[in-house]
Structures are given as structure tokens and as C-alpha cells.
SEBAMAR-112236 format. One record per atom (N, C-alpha, C): y, z, x; atom name; residue in one letter. Coordinates in nm, 4 decimals. Example, Ala and Ser with C-alpha at 12.3 -4.5 7.8 and 13.67 -1.06 7.14 Angstrom:
BEGIN
        Y        Z        X atomo residuo
  -0.5690   0.7800   1.3190     N       a
  -0.4500   0.7800   1.2300    CA       a
  -0.3300   0.7800   1.3200     C       a
  -0.2250   0.7080   1.2850     N       s
  -0.1060   0.7140   1.3670    CA       s
   0.0030   0.7870   1.2900     C       s
This chain:
BEGIN
        Y        Z        X atomo residuo
  -0.0893  -0.0061   0.0657     N       m
   0.0239   0.0066  -0.0316    CA       m
   0.1332   0.0029   0.0289     C       m
   0.1519  -0.0910   0.1404     N       s
   0.2537  -0.1012   0.2618    CA       s
   0.3610  -0.1583   0.1811     C       s
   0.5198  -0.1559   0.2184     N       e
   0.5929  -0.2161   0.1283    CA       e
   0.6451  -0.2777   0.2600     C       e
   0.6999  -0.3957   0.2337     N       q
   0.8079  -0.4486   0.3469    CA       q
   0.9593  -0.4292   0.3102     C       q
   1.0273  -0.3368   0.4001     N       n
   1.1841  -0.3232   0.3285    CA       n
   1.2706  -0.4443   0.4149     C       n
   1.3377  -0.4836   0.3503     N       e
   1.4109  -0.5364   0.3758    CA       e
   1.5296  -0.4673   0.3743     C       e
   1.6066  -0.5144   0.5641     N       k
   1.7108  -0.4179   0.5837    CA       k
   1.8394  -0.5158   0.5668     C       k
   1.9774  -0.4620   0.4131     N       v
   2.0517  -0.5245   0.4559    CA       v
   2.1335  -0.5397   0.5691     C       v
   2.1833  -0.6365   0.6068     N       m
   2.2912  -0.6358   0.7125    CA       m
   2.4212  -0.6110   0.6038     C       m
   2.4861  -0.4271   0.6690     N       i
   2.6568  -0.3616   0.6517    CA       i
   2.7151  -0.5229   0.6290     C       i
   2.7195  -0.5949   0.7239     N       t
   2.8031  -0.7323   0.7589    CA       t
   2.8113  -0.8503   0.6475     C       t
   2.6156  -0.8680   0.6163     N       d
   2.6386  -0.9613   0.4583    CA       d
   2.7020  -0.9002   0.3847     C       d
   2.6858  -0.7756   0.3588     N       v
   2.7274  -0.7176   0.2061    CA       v
   2.9179  -0.7380   0.2342     C       v
   2.9758  -0.7249   0.3480     N       f
   3.0611  -0.7293   0.3549    CA       f
   3.1097  -0.8792   0.3329     C       f
   3.0399  -0.9482   0.4020     N       v
   3.1095  -1.0951   0.3877    CA       v
   3.0962  -1.1652   0.2480     C       v
   2.9727  -1.0809   0.1601     N       s
   2.9307  -1.1190   0.0111    CA       s
   3.0764  -1.0341  -0.0520     C       s
   3.0877  -0.9473  -0.0336     N       g
   3.2001  -0.8706  -0.1326    CA       g
   3.3566  -0.9438  -0.0784     C       g
   3.3259  -1.0460  -0.0177     N       v
   3.4927  -1.0913   0.0405    CA       v
   3.4646  -1.2025  -0.0669     C       v
   3.3755  -1.2720  -0.0529     N       k
   3.3541  -1.4450  -0.0743    CA       k
   3.3731  -1.3887  -0.2727     C       k
   3.3353  -1.2934  -0.3307     N       r
   3.3414  -1.2784  -0.4323    CA       r
   3.4598  -1.1977  -0.4603     C       r
   3.5511  -1.1952  -0.3849     N       g
   3.6847  -1.1117  -0.4201    CA       g
   3.7805  -1.2388  -0.4353     C       g
   3.7284  -1.2956  -0.3179     N       w
   3.7854  -1.4042  -0.3343    CA       w
   3.8443  -1.5338  -0.4296     C       w
   3.6824  -1.5527  -0.4742     N       n
   3.6666  -1.6171  -0.5946    CA       n
   3.7463  -1.5581  -0.6782     C       n
   3.7393  -1.4340  -0.7139     N       i
   3.7751  -1.3530  -0.8936    CA       i
   3.9618  -1.4011  -0.8331     C       i
   3.9766  -1.3644  -0.7135     N       a
   4.2011  -1.3839  -0.6616    CA       a
   4.2238  -1.5383  -0.6852     C       a
   4.1325  -1.6249  -0.6655     N       i
   4.2204  -1.7923  -0.6528    CA       i
   4.1453  -1.8072  -0.8014     C       i
   4.0723  -1.7755  -0.8410     N       g
   4.0002  -1.8153  -1.0396    CA       g
   4.0907  -1.7383  -1.1143     C       g
   4.0828  -1.6194  -1.1296     N       s
   4.1438  -1.5559  -1.2125    CA       s
   4.2874  -1.5161  -1.1958     C       s
   4.3348  -1.4193  -1.0981     N       m
   4.4000  -1.3980  -1.1015    CA       m
   4.5687  -1.4452  -1.0654     C       m
   4.5328  -1.6074  -0.9250     N       l
   4.6479  -1.6771  -0.9146    CA       l
   4.7059  -1.7116  -1.0229     C       l
   4.5828  -1.7979  -1.0786     N       p
   4.7094  -1.8751  -1.2139    CA       p
   4.7852  -1.7703  -1.3424     C       p
   4.7091  -1.6729  -1.3592     N       n
   4.8261  -1.5788  -1.4451    CA       n
   4.9417  -1.5617  -1.3833     C       n
   4.9151  -1.5517  -1.2464     N       v
   5.0511  -1.4397  -1.1834    CA       v
   5.1188  -1.5802  -1.1541     C       v
   5.0971  -1.7227  -1.1160     N       l
   5.1467  -1.8671  -1.1157    CA       l
   5.2074  -1.8781  -1.2629     C       l
   5.1163  -1.8716  -1.3658     N       m
   5.2125  -1.8815  -1.4735    CA       m
   5.3081  -1.7951  -1.5479     C       m
   5.2783  -1.6678  -1.5083     N       a
   5.3883  -1.6125  -1.5132    CA       a
   5.5458  -1.6193  -1.4608     C       a
   5.4905  -1.6490  -1.2946     N       f
   5.6609  -1.6794  -1.2589    CA       f
   5.7213  -1.7834  -1.2989     C       f
   5.6347  -1.8759  -1.3706     N       v
   5.7480  -2.0310  -1.4003    CA       v
   5.7082  -2.0131  -1.5289     C       v
   5.6534  -1.9034  -1.6277     N       l
   5.6986  -1.8938  -1.7275    CA       l
   5.8936  -1.8031  -1.7477     C       l
   5.8799  -1.7096  -1.6507     N       i
   6.0014  -1.6326  -1.6814    CA       i
   6.1196  -1.7113  -1.6359     C       i
   6.0650  -1.7946  -1.4967     N       y
   6.1264  -1.9077  -1.4595    CA       y
   6.2219  -1.9873  -1.5558     C       y
   6.1237  -2.0375  -1.6536     N       f
   6.1371  -2.1369  -1.7531    CA       f
   6.2751  -2.0501  -1.9017     C       f
   6.1737  -1.9357  -1.9012     N       l
   6.2745  -1.8743  -1.9971    CA       l
   6.4047  -1.8329  -1.9142     C       l
   6.4658  -1.8325  -1.7980     N       k
   6.5575  -1.7765  -1.7507    CA       k
   6.6440  -1.9346  -1.7643     C       k
   6.5856  -2.0135  -1.7308     N       l
   6.6642  -2.1885  -1.7223    CA       l
   6.7115  -2.1814  -1.8390     C       l
   6.6243  -2.2031  -1.9464     N       t
   6.6623  -2.2080  -2.0531    CA       t
   6.7526  -2.1369  -2.1354     C       t
   6.7797  -1.9925  -2.1019     N       g
   6.8489  -1.8627  -2.1354    CA       g
   6.7767  -1.7873  -2.2238     C       g
   6.6338  -1.8423  -2.2989     N       i
   6.6089  -1.7441  -2.3685    CA       i
   6.5725  -1.6154  -2.3006     C       i
   6.5400  -1.5613  -2.1766     N       l
   6.5184  -1.4626  -2.1216    CA       l
   6.6368  -1.3498  -2.1601     C       l
   6.7519  -1.4251  -2.1564     N       d
   6.8695  -1.3394  -2.1863    CA       d
   6.8874  -1.3313  -2.3301     C       d
   6.8558  -1.4179  -2.4051     N       l
   6.8426  -1.3844  -2.5967    CA       l
   6.7380  -1.2954  -2.5815     C       l
   6.6422  -1.2871  -2.5614     N       l
   6.5538  -1.2027  -2.5504    CA       l
   6.5536  -1.0581  -2.4977     C       l
   6.5973  -1.0792  -2.3808     N       g
   6.6710  -0.9423  -2.3550    CA       g
   6.7776  -0.8435  -2.3946     C       g
   6.8293  -0.9223  -2.4695     N       s
   6.9834  -0.8696  -2.5636    CA       s
   6.9308  -0.8506  -2.6966     C       s
   6.8182  -0.9054  -2.7803     N       v
   6.7801  -0.8367  -2.8449    CA       v
   6.6432  -0.7585  -2.8354     C       v
   6.6116  -0.7290  -2.7229     N       c
   6.5012  -0.6142  -2.7085    CA       c
   6.5680  -0.5027  -2.6464     C       c
   6.6867  -0.5173  -2.6150     N       a
   6.7507  -0.4146  -2.5599    CA       a
   6.7862  -0.2663  -2.6284     C       a
   6.8206  -0.2509  -2.7837     N       p
   6.8273  -0.1339  -2.8305    CA       p
   6.6452  -0.0281  -2.7900     C       p
   6.5643  -0.1459  -2.8218     N       m
   6.4608  -0.0247  -2.8506    CA       m
   6.4290  -0.0360  -2.7070     C       m
   6.4125  -0.1214  -2.6180     N       m
   6.3911  -0.0527  -2.4560    CA       m
   6.4934   0.0080  -2.4017     C       m
   6.6022   0.0377  -2.4327     N       r
   6.6818   0.1298  -2.3868    CA       r
   6.6561   0.2964  -2.4370     C       r
   6.5497   0.3125  -2.5231     N       l
   6.4832   0.4338  -2.5503    CA       l
   6.4094   0.5090  -2.4428     C       l
   6.3981   0.4144  -2.3586     N       f
   6.2894   0.4123  -2.2297    CA       f
   6.3594   0.3816  -2.1042     C       f
   6.5127   0.3707  -2.1607     N       g
   6.5857   0.3706  -1.9924    CA       g
   6.5647   0.2759  -1.9419     C       g
   6.5115   0.1437  -2.0152     N       l
   6.4386   0.0044  -1.9284    CA       l
   6.5953  -0.1084  -1.9869     C       l
   6.6160  -0.2262  -1.9313     N       p
   6.6891  -0.3188  -1.9617    CA       p
   6.5601  -0.4213  -2.0647     C       p
   6.6399  -0.4740  -2.1927     N       g
   6.5741  -0.5531  -2.2809    CA       g
   6.4595  -0.6023  -2.2372     C       g
   6.4833  -0.6872  -2.1099     N       e
   6.3680  -0.8232  -2.0243    CA       e
   6.2656  -0.7569  -2.0266     C       e
   6.2600  -0.6044  -2.0096     N       a
   6.1040  -0.5210  -1.9256    CA       a
   5.9875  -0.5235  -2.0840     C       a
   6.0446  -0.5553  -2.1781     N       l
   5.9529  -0.5757  -2.3030    CA       l
   5.8274  -0.7160  -2.2687     C       l
   5.9158  -0.8332  -2.1766     N       m
   5.8645  -0.9494  -2.1456    CA       m
   5.7376  -0.8960  -2.0199     C       m
   5.7487  -0.8041  -1.9750     N       v
   5.6104  -0.7700  -1.8839    CA       v
   5.5128  -0.6782  -1.9786     C       v
   5.5344  -0.5940  -2.0361     N       l
   5.4573  -0.5277  -2.1456    CA       l
   5.3778  -0.6097  -2.2358     C       l
   5.4310  -0.7253  -2.2795     N       l
   5.3802  -0.8241  -2.3752    CA       l
   5.3219  -0.9235  -2.2516     C       l
   5.3329  -1.0053  -2.1399     N       a
   5.2449  -1.0516  -2.0627    CA       a
   5.1316  -0.9558  -1.9969     C       a
   5.1860  -0.8096  -2.0142     N       s
   5.0245  -0.7520  -2.0009    CA       s
   4.9383  -0.7153  -2.0458     C       s
   4.9294  -0.7507  -2.1524     N       w
   4.8393  -0.7422  -2.2890    CA       w
   4.8311  -0.8222  -2.3396     C       w
   4.8524  -0.9469  -2.2672     N       l
   4.7654  -1.0827  -2.2774    CA       l
   4.6946  -1.1107  -2.1615     C       l
   4.7786  -0.9876  -2.0580     N       s
   4.6779  -1.0428  -1.8978    CA       s
   4.7133  -0.9891  -1.7880     C       s
   4.6617  -0.9076  -1.7194     N       m
   4.7213  -0.8333  -1.6383    CA       m
   4.7956  -0.8802  -1.5460     C       m
   4.7254  -1.0177  -1.4604     N       g
   4.8180  -1.0711  -1.3680    CA       g
   4.9502  -1.1124  -1.4400     C       g
   4.8857  -1.1971  -1.5033     N       g
   5.0326  -1.1974  -1.5957    CA       g
   5.1770  -1.1249  -1.6460     C       g
   5.1375  -1.0195  -1.6161     N       g
   5.2124  -0.8831  -1.6084    CA       g
   5.2759  -0.8715  -1.4828     C       g
   5.1542  -0.8788  -1.4173     N       v
   5.2131  -0.8420  -1.2714    CA       v
   5.3274  -0.9212  -1.2238     C       v
   5.2737  -1.0427  -1.2421     N       g
   5.3789  -1.1779  -1.2350    CA       g
   5.5247  -1.2040  -1.2804     C       g
   5.5027  -1.1435  -1.4413     N       v
   5.6135  -1.1723  -1.4674    CA       v
   5.7033  -0.9855  -1.4447     C       v
   5.6496  -0.8895  -1.4245     N       a
   5.7477  -0.7602  -1.3732    CA       a
   5.8082  -0.8342  -1.2375     C       a
   5.6939  -0.8785  -1.0784     N       s
   5.7665  -0.9394  -0.9847    CA       s
   5.8522  -1.0278  -0.9616     C       s
   5.8308  -1.1512  -1.0934     N       s
   5.9489  -1.2327  -1.1356    CA       s
   6.0716  -1.1735  -1.1395     C       s
   6.0907  -1.1188  -1.2347     N       l
   6.1344  -1.0196  -1.3175    CA       l
   6.2452  -0.9073  -1.1637     C       l
   6.1839  -0.8523  -1.1291     N       f
   6.2121  -0.7861  -0.9518    CA       f
   6.3046  -0.8452  -0.8853     C       f
   6.2031  -0.9952  -0.8508     N       a
   6.2884  -1.0780  -0.7253    CA       a
   6.3945  -1.1219  -0.7951     C       a
   6.4306  -1.1514  -0.8727     N       a
   6.5920  -1.2210  -0.9952    CA       a
   6.6463  -1.0345  -0.9828     C       a
   6.6165  -0.9451  -0.9560     N       g
   6.7308  -0.8863  -0.9567    CA       g
   6.7255  -0.7758  -1.1203     C       g
   6.6758  -0.8540  -1.2240     N       t
   6.6529  -0.8081  -1.3751    CA       t
   6.5989  -0.6822  -1.3586     C       t
   6.4954  -0.6547  -1.2971     N       l
   6.4293  -0.5070  -1.2905    CA       l
   6.4661  -0.4560  -1.1962     C       l
   6.5316  -0.3000  -1.1716     N       s
   6.4889  -0.2273  -1.0566    CA       s
   6.3842  -0.1558  -1.0268     C       s
   6.3315  -0.1238  -0.9201     N       l
   6.2420  -0.0528  -0.8200    CA       l
   6.1948   0.0879  -0.9290     C       l
   6.2588   0.1482  -0.9821     N       h
   6.2944   0.2403  -1.0688    CA       h
   6.1814   0.2079  -1.1876     C       h
   6.2728   0.0770  -1.2500     N       d
   6.2615   0.0160  -1.3687    CA       d
   6.0857  -0.0187  -1.3697     C       d
   6.0279  -0.0439  -1.2208     N       v
   5.8874  -0.1419  -1.2523    CA       v
   5.7945  -0.0180  -1.1958     C       v
   5.8551   0.1080  -1.1502     N       a
   5.8052   0.2448  -1.1068    CA       a
   5.7711   0.2988  -1.2544     C       a
   5.8560   0.2845  -1.3605     N       v
   5.8104   0.3178  -1.5119    CA       v
   5.7403   0.2050  -1.5722     C       v
   5.7135   0.0922  -1.5696     N       l
   5.6387   0.0373  -1.6669    CA       l
   5.4914   0.0098  -1.5437     C       l
   5.4943   0.0640  -1.4413     N       a
   5.3355   0.0477  -1.3978    CA       a
   5.2312   0.1079  -1.4758     C       a
   5.2335   0.2239  -1.4996     N       p
   5.0872   0.3060  -1.6035    CA       p
   5.0955   0.2414  -1.7304     C       p
   5.2051   0.1974  -1.7783     N       a
   5.2197   0.0940  -1.9163    CA       a
   5.1378  -0.0083  -1.9000     C       a
   5.1981  -0.0775  -1.8076     N       m
   5.0923  -0.2128  -1.7696    CA       m
   4.9650  -0.1957  -1.7508     C       m
   4.8809  -0.0778  -1.6981     N       y
   4.7479  -0.0806  -1.6603    CA       y
   4.6992  -0.0019  -1.8150     C       y
   4.8171   0.1080  -1.8956     N       l
   4.7109   0.1432  -2.0323    CA       l
   4.6823   0.0325  -2.0936     C       l
   4.7759  -0.0757  -2.1163     N       m
   4.8024  -0.1414  -2.2209    CA       m
   4.7132  -0.3192  -2.1914     C       m
   4.6765  -0.3251  -2.0287     N       g
   4.6786  -0.4583  -1.9501    CA       g
   4.5507  -0.5240  -2.0258     C       g
   4.5555  -0.6350  -2.0582     N       s
   4.4380  -0.7655  -2.0925    CA       s
   4.4041  -0.7603  -2.1955     C       s
   4.4277  -0.6478  -2.2706     N       q
   4.3781  -0.6487  -2.4413    CA       q
   4.3262  -0.7638  -2.4784     C       q
   4.3950  -0.8426  -2.5081     N       v
   4.3488  -0.9717  -2.5355    CA       v
   4.2351  -1.0693  -2.5103     C       v
   4.2123  -1.0416  -2.3535     N       q
   4.1147  -1.0872  -2.3020    CA       q
   3.9526  -1.0117  -2.3684     C       q
   3.9668  -0.8487  -2.3207     N       y
   3.9111  -0.7524  -2.3129    CA       y
   3.8466  -0.7617  -2.4755     C       y
   3.9731  -0.7792  -2.5911     N       i
   3.8767  -0.7859  -2.7177    CA       i
   3.7534  -0.8535  -2.7302     C       i
   3.8138  -1.0187  -2.7101     N       g
   3.7261  -1.1043  -2.7288    CA       g
   3.5727  -1.0768  -2.6555     C       g
   3.5646  -1.0751  -2.4995     N       r
   3.4710  -1.0482  -2.3787    CA       r
   3.3828  -0.9619  -2.4346     C       r
   3.4794  -0.8302  -2.4440     N       l
   3.3303  -0.6665  -2.4236    CA       l
   3.3340  -0.6747  -2.5919     C       l
   3.4284  -0.6299  -2.7020     N       l
   3.4166  -0.5739  -2.8185    CA       l
   3.3240  -0.6762  -2.8944     C       l
   3.3860  -0.7832  -2.9143     N       g
   3.3056  -0.8870  -2.9915    CA       g
   3.1898  -0.9389  -2.9736     C       g
   3.1557  -0.8834  -2.7900     N       v
   2.9768  -0.8996  -2.7360    CA       v
   2.9155  -0.7976  -2.7946     C       v
   2.9961  -0.6585  -2.7964     N       v
   2.8716  -0.5285  -2.8074    CA       v
   2.8370  -0.5300  -2.9423     C       v
   2.9577  -0.6013  -2.9921     N       g
   2.9489  -0.5671  -3.1551    CA       g
   3.0552  -0.4521  -3.2495     C       g
   3.1854  -0.4270  -3.1570     N       v
   3.2331  -0.3624  -3.2420    CA       v
   3.2944  -0.4102  -3.4049     C       v
   3.2941  -0.3594  -3.4805     N       p
   3.3695  -0.3786  -3.6206    CA       p
   3.4868  -0.3958  -3.6233     C       p
   3.5142  -0.5135  -3.6428     N       g
   3.6540  -0.5726  -3.6366    CA       g
   3.7484  -0.5340  -3.7382     C       g
   3.7459  -0.3892  -3.8023     N       k
   3.8064  -0.2940  -3.8520    CA       k
   3.8861  -0.1995  -3.7580     C       k
   3.8284  -0.1369  -3.6657     N       y
   3.8470  -0.0502  -3.5447    CA       y
   3.9340  -0.1384  -3.4660     C       y
   3.9306  -0.3053  -3.3933     N       i
   3.9688  -0.3094  -3.3161    CA       i
   4.1071  -0.2989  -3.3347     C       i
   4.2269  -0.3338  -3.4374     N       p
   4.3506  -0.3026  -3.4409    CA       p
   4.3919  -0.1132  -3.4004     C       p
   4.3021  -0.0661  -3.4386     N       v
   4.3227   0.0995  -3.3737    CA       v
   4.3078   0.1465  -3.2426     C       v
   4.2422   0.0973  -3.1961     N       m
   4.2210   0.0659  -3.0384    CA       m
   4.3109   0.0007  -2.9564     C       m
   4.3991  -0.0806  -3.0376     N       v
   4.4943  -0.1309  -2.9858    CA       v
   4.6199  -0.0842  -2.9892     C       v
   4.6331  -0.0522  -3.1172     N       l
   4.7379   0.0771  -3.1473    CA       l
   4.7250   0.1787  -3.0330     C       l
   4.6215   0.2712  -3.0121     N       i
   4.6251   0.3685  -2.9109    CA       i
   4.6531   0.3501  -2.8366     C       i
   4.5994   0.2302  -2.7833     N       s
   4.6443   0.2395  -2.6294    CA       s
   4.7971   0.1699  -2.6067     C       s
   4.8582   0.1012  -2.6898     N       v
   4.9939   0.0769  -2.7468    CA       v
   5.0630   0.2220  -2.7395     C       v
   5.0660   0.2921  -2.7761     N       i
   5.1108   0.4166  -2.7943    CA       i
   5.0867   0.4971  -2.6776     C       i
   4.9922   0.5010  -2.6142     N       n
   4.9715   0.5668  -2.4298    CA       n
   5.0730   0.4979  -2.3975     C       n
   5.0663   0.3901  -2.4125     N       a
   5.1938   0.2944  -2.3007    CA       a
   5.2955   0.3394  -2.3283     C       a
   5.3454   0.3625  -2.4624     N       l
   5.4493   0.4172  -2.4653    CA       l
   5.5277   0.5312  -2.4555     C       l
   5.4521   0.6517  -2.4477     N       l
   5.4048   0.7978  -2.4226    CA       l
   5.4412   0.7751  -2.2576     C       l
   5.3768   0.6325  -2.2038     N       s
   5.3710   0.6678  -2.0565    CA       s
   5.5127   0.6254  -2.0003     C       s
   5.6068   0.5428  -2.0803     N       l
   5.7156   0.4912  -2.0469    CA       l
   5.8135   0.6484  -2.0569     C       l
   5.7753   0.7369  -2.1394     N       v
   5.8345   0.8242  -2.1846    CA       v
   5.8151   0.9313  -2.0367     C       v
   5.6890   0.9570  -2.0201     N       v
   5.6534   1.0518  -1.8993    CA       v
   5.7283   1.0389  -1.7641     C       v
   5.7300   0.8878  -1.7591     N       m
   5.7267   0.8141  -1.6487    CA       m
   5.9091   0.8416  -1.5931     C       m
   5.9690   0.8478  -1.7087     N       q
   6.1114   0.8594  -1.7037    CA       q
   6.1569   0.9982  -1.6773     C       q
   6.0703   1.0518  -1.6452     N       i
   6.1079   1.2146  -1.6643    CA       i
   6.0277   1.2179  -1.4527     C       i
   5.9934   1.1132  -1.4442     N       l
   5.8852   1.1957  -1.3309    CA       l
   5.9483   1.1541  -1.2113     C       l
   6.0274   1.0030  -1.2711     N       v
   6.0447   0.8755  -1.1832    CA       v
   6.1996   0.9154  -1.1546     C       v
């Protein structure tokens, strides 16, 4: 009853992980981040970003943020990579400060990529559709609470 144990080289595991990470970054994250940069540039160029910022300013002012910050949260809700891209683009344009990005970061992660996960995970495991709005609402409430907490902490 002798079994041959194959020894796995740590370098092989490392190289395999790097390859998988590279494929995820190039295939999934990069397109979302680039799309976000292009979208924000287009919205800024057409003046729509300023309009959205003005419309959303009263609500976002409750959290000490400019109105354009809502774009970060909406993009994060659709795609985490897109949210990071929008936040980076608005930061680079001077619309968001470092303080604003620090306040937004936990909210981005608390509600990040929900649209993708609803279909990929909840649909596959058979979560009844009536629970999905409640689950989304809970994460949005958590994200909004994190904005309040971060305003106190940062």
C-alpha cells in the first residue's frame, strides 16, 4: 500500500497564482476600470457630470461629500472595478479629495458589484426573488451608515 506523493514546488504554485491573477486583472478588472474612466470623461465633457453633481449635491451633502460622489457609489454597485475607476477619475480631476475617497471606500466595498453577484450567486443557489430587494436594501443602508461613521473617523 505504497502511495507516491507528488511534491508540488512552491515556485509552481506561485507562477500558477500569478497567471490566474494576471488573467483576472486583464480580463475582468481592467475593462471595468477603463470603461469607468471613459464614462466619467464623457460625462464631464458633455456637462452631464456637473448637472448630476448639482442634482445629487443636497443628498450627498448630508455625508459631507460632493454630489458627484454618488457616481462612485452607483458605479461600485454595478461593478467594483468600475467604482474604483470612477473614484480614481474624479480624484484625478480634483472633484474628489483624498478625504472624500477615504469616506467612500468602505461604502464602495459594502455595496460593490451587487448587480453582478445577484445573477451569478443568488440566482444559481436558488434564493427566492422576493428576498433580493431586501438584501440589496440592507447593503445600501450599511453603505450609507459607513459614510456617516467615516465622516466621524476621518
